[in-house]
N, C-alpha and C positions, 0 to 999 in steps of 0.2 A: 504494502501500498505507499501511497506518498504521487511527490507533482515530479514529475523530470521536465526541461528543457532543455533546450539544444536542436543545433540545426542540421539540415535535413536536402537535399539532393533529388528532384525527378526530371524520368523524364521519360518518351512514351513516343511510339512511332506519329502518331497523328499531331506531335506539339510542341514546341520551342523547348529546351532545355529551361530550368528553375530550382532557385533555391529560397530556400523556409526558413526561417524560423519555427517551433513548435514548441505544444507545453501538451502532456500527459497527463493524467492524474485517475488515479487505484484509490477509489475509498472502499469502506464497509461500512454498509445500514444494518449488524448483527443479524443477521439473515445469511445462507451458505453458500452467498454470494458474490462479487466486486462489482462495483458502477463501473462506468468508465466512462469520460469525457476529453476531451480533444481537440485541437486546435491551432491551424500556423497560419504565420504568414508572409507576405513576401522578402523575403531579403535583404531587395534594394528600395523598397518602395510601403513597409512597412503596410500593406491594403492588406488585410484579410481575404486568405485560399481556398480554404474549409474548413470542418468542424463536425463529425461523427462522438456519437453517445451511446452508450451501451450496454452491457451486463457477461461479464466473464462467469463460466460457473463450473468447477473439479467436478465431475461426474463422477469419476471414480479418482485415486493418486495421477493414474498417468494417463486422464482424459477426461475430455475439458472441451463446452460446451460455452460461442459467443455469438451474443447477437446483437448487429448494430443498424444507425437508422441514422442515413443523412438527408440535411434537410434541401439535397436535390432533386431526393423525391426515390433513392435507394436504397433499399434495407437488407442487409447480408444476415445469413444464416453461417458460424462455421462449423465447426470441428475437429482437431485433433488431441493430437499427448502434449500428455508436460512428462517432461521428464528434468527433474530439482536436483541441482545444484548442490545439495546439501540431504540430510535425513527429515530433517521436517521442516523443506524448503522458505526459511527462512531467508536465504542467503540467492535464491532466488531459482531459472532456471531457463528452459530452451523450452516454446511453444512453439509448435508446428501446425499453424490452423488449414485449413480448404475450405471452402462456400462449399455449402451440401444445400442452400438457395438462394439465388438473388434473385430480388424480382424490384419490382418500380411500375413509380405513377407513367400517367397517362403520358406524363412532360419530361419524363428522364431519361438519361443518354445512356439505348441500350446497353447491359453489362452480362457479359453469361458466367465471369467462374471470375473470384476469387484469391490468393492465400496471403499468410503471413506466418514467414520468420521473426521471430520474438525473444531476442534473451536478456534476458536480469541479471547482470553478475555483480554486486553487492550495490555503488552507487551507479553502476551505471546497465542504459535499455539502449539496444538499438533492435534495429528490422528492418524487411525489406521484405514490401510489397509487386504483389506479381498480381497485372485483370488479364483475360478477356475482354476489351469494348470498342465499339466502336467497330466493329469489320477485320478487328487483331486476335490476332490468335496471343495465349495466355505471355504475357509478355509481362518484363519487370518494369517496376514507374516509378517508388520509391523505396530512397532508403535514408534511413538517423542513426543516429547517437544521440542520445540525451545523458544529463547527471539529474542527479534527483537535486533537491531545492530543501 
């Protein structure tokens, strides 16, 4: 749990590459899940770029499910594995997630699939995000390294 801030880099075949700053927060509300919020801003102009929010549930010690909502009309359901760095998982670990469903509103950009590999090691959170969207095959889109604040 906590808040991480840092910088990332984005690219995709249909857009120009870009840099961004990001903040991610995981919090707990007393139930067996974590809430998640994320927001990014353009590194050069400081204008907002993206945001998403959702929930993360450990279904078993090694399996995780995630649901995310994007303000652009995209909803993601992801499932995958969790491998802890320590016996109790408090030192972080590796999340390897792939979409089981991606749906969108009538006006959202069509997204066919997503995947996320998230590593938490102490106070460092890093990730890689890939997607199949806008007629492109499943392709790398974003990566970042953030530090706990």
